[in-house]
C-alpha positions in Angstrom: 84.5 -79.1 54.3 80.8 -79.9 53.9 80.1 -78.2 50.0 76.3 -76.5 49.0 75.3 -77.7 45.9 71.5 -76.9 46.1 70.2 -73.5 45.7 67.5 -74.8 47.9 69.8 -75.3 50.9 68.6 -72.9 53.6 72.0 -71.3 54.3 72.5 -70.3 51.2 68.8 -68.5 50.3 69.5 -66.7 53.4 72.8 -65.8 52.2 71.2 -64.6 48.9 69.3 -62.2 50.6 72.1 -60.2 51.5 72.5 -59.0 48.1 69.6 -56.7 48.7 69.2 -53.7 51.1 66.5 -54.6 52.7 67.8 -57.6 54.0 71.2 -56.2 54.8 69.1 -53.5 57.1 67.2 -56.0 58.6 69.8 -58.5 59.8 72.6 -55.9 60.3 75.1 -58.3 58.1 76.6 -57.8 54.3 78.7 -59.8 52.0 82.2 -59.1 51.7 84.4 -60.4 48.9 88.0 -60.7 48.6 91.3 -62.1 50.7 92.1 -58.4 51.5 89.5 -57.1 52.4 88.3 -60.0 54.6 92.0 -60.0 56.2 91.4 -56.1 57.0 87.8 -56.9 58.5 89.3 -59.5 60.6 92.4 -57.2 61.7 90.1 -54.5 62.9 87.6 -56.5 64.6 85.2 -56.7 62.5 82.7 -59.7 63.4 82.9 -62.4 60.6 79.8 -65.0 60.6 80.5 -67.4 57.7 83.0 -67.5 55.0 82.1 -69.5 51.8 85.0 -71.0 49.4 84.5 -71.3 46.0 84.6 -75.4 45.3 87.0 -76.4 42.8 89.4 -73.6 43.5 92.2 -73.0 45.6 92.3 -69.4 47.4 95.3 -68.7 49.1 93.6 -68.2 53.0 96.0 -67.3 55.7 95.7 -69.2 58.8 94.5 -66.5 60.3 91.5 -66.2 58.5 90.5 -69.8 58.6 91.2 -70.5 62.3 88.4 -70.6 64.4 86.1 -69.7 61.3 83.1 -71.1 60.1 84.0 -72.2 56.3 81.6 -73.9 53.9 82.3 -74.8 50.3 79.9 -73.7 47.3 79.7 -75.1 43.9 80.9 -72.9 41.2 77.4 -71.9 39.5 76.4 -71.1 43.5 79.7 -68.8 44.0 79.3 -66.9 41.2 75.6 -65.8 41.7 77.3 -64.5 45.0 79.7 -62.6 43.7 79.9 -59.0 43.0 83.6 -59.1 41.0 84.5 -60.2 37.5 87.6 -62.1 38.5 86.8 -63.4 42.2 89.0 -64.8 44.6 87.0 -67.6 45.5 86.1 -66.3 48.9 83.3 -64.5 50.0 82.4 -63.8 54.1 78.9 -62.6 55.5 80.3 -60.0 58.4 78.2 -57.8 60.7 77.6 -54.2 60.1 79.1 -51.9 63.2 76.4 -49.6 64.3 77.4 -46.2 65.9 75.3 -44.0 68.2 75.7 -40.1 67.7 77.3 -40.1 71.0 79.9 -42.8 70.1 80.6 -40.9 66.6 80.9 -37.7 68.0 83.2 -39.4 70.9 85.6 -41.1 68.3 85.4 -37.9 65.5 85.7 -35.4 68.1 88.3 -32.4 66.8 88.9 -33.8 63.5 86.9 -33.0 60.4 84.2 -35.2 59.2 82.6 -36.1 55.9 79.0 -35.9 55.5 77.4 -37.9 52.1 74.1 -35.7 51.5 71.8 -38.5 49.4 74.8 -39.5 47.5 73.2 -42.6 44.7 76.0 -43.9 43.3 77.9 -47.0 45.3 81.5 -46.2 43.5 81.3 -42.5 44.7 80.3 -43.4 48.2 83.0 -45.8 48.6 85.7 -43.9 46.9 85.0 -41.0 49.1 85.3 -43.1 52.4 88.7 -44.6 51.3 89.8 -40.9 50.3 88.9 -39.7 53.5 91.0 -41.8 55.5 94.0 -41.0 53.4 92.9 -37.7 53.8 92.7 -37.8 57.8 89.2 -37.6 58.4 87.6 -38.9 61.3 84.2 -40.2 60.2 81.7 -40.3 57.6 78.1 -39.6 57.9 75.8 -40.6 55.4 72.4 -39.1 55.4 69.2 -41.1 54.9 68.3 -41.5 51.1 72.3 -42.2 50.7 73.2 -45.4 48.7 73.6 -48.4 51.0 76.7 -48.2 52.6 77.1 -51.7 52.9 76.5 -52.6 49.2 78.5 -55.0 47.7 80.1 -51.8 45.1 80.5 -49.5 48.1 82.4 -52.2 50.2 85.0 -52.9 47.1 85.6 -49.2 46.4 86.2 -48.4 49.9 89.2 -51.1 50.1 89.2 -51.5 54.1 88.7 -48.3 54.8 84.9 -49.0 55.9 86.5 -50.7 58.9 88.7 -48.6 60.0 86.5 -45.2 59.9 83.8 -44.5 61.6 80.7 -44.7 59.8 77.2 -43.7 60.9 74.0 -44.2 58.4 70.4 -43.3 58.3 71.4 -40.0 59.9 68.3 -37.8 59.4 69.4 -33.8 57.9 67.9 -32.4 61.5 70.2 -35.2 63.5 73.1 -34.4 61.7 72.6 -30.6 62.3 72.3 -31.5 66.1 75.5 -33.6 66.1 77.4 -30.6 64.3 76.1 -28.1 67.2 76.9 -31.1 70.0 80.4 -31.9 68.2 81.5 -28.4 67.2 82.2 -29.0 63.9 81.7 -26.2 61.5 79.1 -27.2 58.3 80.5 -26.8 55.0 79.0 -27.0 51.6 80.3 -27.3 48.4 78.4 -25.4 46.0 78.9 -24.4 42.4 77.8 -20.5 43.0 79.7 -20.2 46.3 82.0 -17.0 46.6 84.4 -18.8 48.4 87.2 -20.3 46.7 88.3 -23.7 48.5 92.0 -23.2 47.9 91.8 -19.9 49.5 89.5 -20.1 52.4 89.5 -22.5 55.6 87.0 -23.0 57.8 89.0 -22.1 60.9 88.4 -25.6 63.1 87.1 -28.9 62.8 84.6 -29.2 60.2 81.8 -31.1 58.6 82.3 -31.4 54.9 78.7 -31.9 53.2 79.2 -33.6 49.7 75.7 -33.1 47.7 73.5 -35.6 45.8 75.4 -36.2 42.0 72.1 -34.5 40.4 70.7 -32.2 42.9 73.8 -31.1 44.8 73.7 -30.3 48.6 70.1 -29.8 50.0 68.8 -26.2 50.4 68.6 -27.1 54.5 71.7 -27.9 54.8 73.4 -25.1 52.5 71.0 -22.7 54.4 72.6 -23.6 57.5 76.2 -23.6 56.6 79.0 -22.0 58.3 81.1 -21.7 55.1 80.0 -22.1 51.7 83.0 -23.1 49.0 83.1 -23.7 45.6 86.1 -25.2 43.3 87.0 -23.1 40.7 87.0 -24.8 37.4 88.0 -23.5 33.7 86.4 -23.8 30.3 82.7 -25.1 30.1 82.7 -27.8 33.0 79.7 -27.1 34.9 80.6 -29.8 37.7 82.9 -32.6 38.7 82.4 -36.2 39.6 81.4 -36.3 43.3 84.2 -38.2 44.3 86.8 -36.8 42.3 85.3 -33.0 43.8 85.2 -34.5 47.5 88.7 -35.6 46.8 89.6 -32.1 46.0 87.9 -30.7 48.8 89.2 -33.0 51.8 92.7 -32.0 50.6 92.0 -28.2 50.3 90.3 -28.1 53.7 93.0 -29.6 55.5 
């Protein structure tokens, strides 16, 4: 196995650029770390462009992972510069993003609830919501423009494989999202602290698009104004709001 030891290596320099969103957007590639995520990605048909392993370690890579894949070693210092985890398993892959058109998304998610991320900023929240959406039986995720990069390492890790199985469409404008709701037959449901409807006492009455708003500003005025249903999570004490991912989990299950 060839081992790269220089930071000036062309392949390595190109790969380190994937730590930045700009380059991920330009290339349609992203970094995927860990044995289980890599196995999940391959099992769901995600294209893997390259696999790097940390030289001097012996990651327990199943044969189906290494068979037919382009595997290259990295010295420990180069590998750790790419790694986003504290206790790495010694394997990082370059994966290709899935791209969906609006028509493809509507077709794949038709007739079931979906989640709309309205400019969420925290990668951990975004990844956790994607993971919870799969567990709750939601059929897709729409990430509006201004939302944190769905293919950032922290999002990919927090999503725990759900990113490969749940259809995700990114970079959607608010107007495009509203158009997709109308075309796909989804009722628009927004979560608002001042809403009159209790999320545990009200159902949307059909396939719905649940909007989870920005951590600080909440759901945009435009989406709130177009909502078919506005709901709140009842809270006691002096708590004004919940963590976005926690609130999303409660709402997703309440809507079921």
